[in-house]
C-alpha positions as CSV (number, residue, x, y, z in Angstrom):
1,M,0.0,0.0,0.0
2,P,1.5,3.3,-1.0
3,H,2.2,6.0,1.5
4,T,1.4,9.7,0.7
5,Y,3.5,12.5,2.1
6,A,3.3,16.3,2.1
7,I,6.4,18.5,2.0
8,E,6.5,22.3,2.6
9,V,9.7,24.3,2.0
10,T,9.7,27.8,3.3
11,D,12.6,30.3,3.3
12,I,12.8,31.4,6.9
13,G,16.0,33.3,6.7
14,P,16.1,37.1,7.2
15,R,15.5,39.0,4.0
16,S,16.7,42.5,3.3
17,D,13.3,43.7,2.1
18,G,11.6,42.4,5.2
19,A,9.1,40.3,3.2
20,D,8.3,36.7,3.9
21,G,10.6,34.3,2.1
22,P,9.2,32.3,-0.8
23,S,7.8,28.8,-0.2
24,Y,6.5,25.8,-2.1
25,D,4.8,22.6,-1.2
26,F,4.0,19.3,-2.9
27,T,2.9,15.8,-2.2
28,F,4.4,12.5,-3.3
29,T,3.8,8.8,-2.8
30,S,6.2,6.1,-1.9
31,H,5.8,2.3,-1.6
32,D,8.1,2.7,1.5
33,D,7.1,3.9,5.0
34,L,9.5,6.8,5.4
35,N,9.0,6.8,9.2
36,E,10.1,3.2,9.4
37,I,13.2,3.9,7.2
38,L,14.0,7.0,9.4
39,A,13.9,4.8,12.5
40,R,16.3,2.3,10.9
41,I,18.7,5.0,9.8
42,Q,18.6,6.6,13.3
43,R,19.3,3.3,14.9
44,R,22.5,3.0,12.8
45,G,23.7,6.3,14.3
46,L,25.0,7.6,10.9
47,F,23.6,11.2,11.4
48,D,22.1,13.4,14.0
49,E,18.3,13.5,14.3
50,T,17.8,16.4,11.8
51,E,20.3,15.1,9.3
52,S,18.7,11.7,9.4
53,K,15.4,13.2,8.3
54,V,17.1,15.2,5.5
55,F,19.0,12.1,4.4
56,V,15.9,9.8,4.2
57,T,13.6,12.4,2.7
58,G,16.2,13.5,0.1
59,L,17.2,10.0,-0.8
60,K,13.6,8.9,-1.4
61,L,12.8,12.0,-3.4
62,L,15.9,11.7,-5.6
63,G,15.4,7.9,-5.9
64,G,11.8,8.4,-7.1
65,V,12.8,10.9,-9.8
66,L,15.8,8.7,-10.9
67,L,13.5,5.6,-11.2
68,K,10.9,7.5,-13.2
69,H,13.4,9.1,-15.6
70,R,16.1,6.3,-15.6
71,R,16.2,6.0,-19.4
72,E,16.9,9.7,-20.0
73,P,20.4,10.9,-20.8
74,L,20.6,13.3,-17.9
75,F,20.6,10.3,-15.5
76,A,22.9,8.0,-17.5
77,E,25.8,8.4,-15.1
78,L,24.0,9.0,-11.9
79,G,21.6,6.0,-12.1
80,P,24.2,3.2,-11.8
81,A,26.1,5.1,-9.1
82,F,22.9,5.6,-7.1
83,G,22.0,2.0,-7.5
84,Q,25.4,0.9,-6.1
85,F,25.0,3.4,-3.3
86,M,21.6,1.9,-2.3
87,K,23.1,-1.6,-2.4
88,T,25.9,-0.5,-0.1
89,L,23.5,1.3,2.2
90,K,21.2,-1.7,2.4
91,A,24.1,-4.2,2.9
92,G,25.4,-2.2,5.8
93,T,22.0,-2.1,7.4
94,K,21.6,-5.9,7.1
95,A,25.0,-6.5,8.4
96,E,24.0,-4.5,11.5
97,G,20.9,-6.7,12.0
98,V,18.3,-4.3,10.5
99,Q,16.3,-5.4,7.5
100,G,16.8,-3.1,4.4
101,A,17.2,0.7,4.8
102,T,14.9,1.7,2.0
């Protein structure tokens, strides 16, 4: 069963004109439970709490785009490297006694 997520990105830094920063939002679906993956990554202790969230979210977003556009020239070099990275990540997780990281 797919999971649906909402992302909102808002520029919260100070602006010279005093106006609110720009923002955007979107939704996406994943066959994976990102909260479960986050818990697995946090158990591994690779990153602090915030960086773990950034890593998991970014990885899943990039992976989804790569998968959808894998036959396009733009991704010709990145696709195989990303695939190897995911294999290494998952192998490390299994070696530590946790089933699959993504």
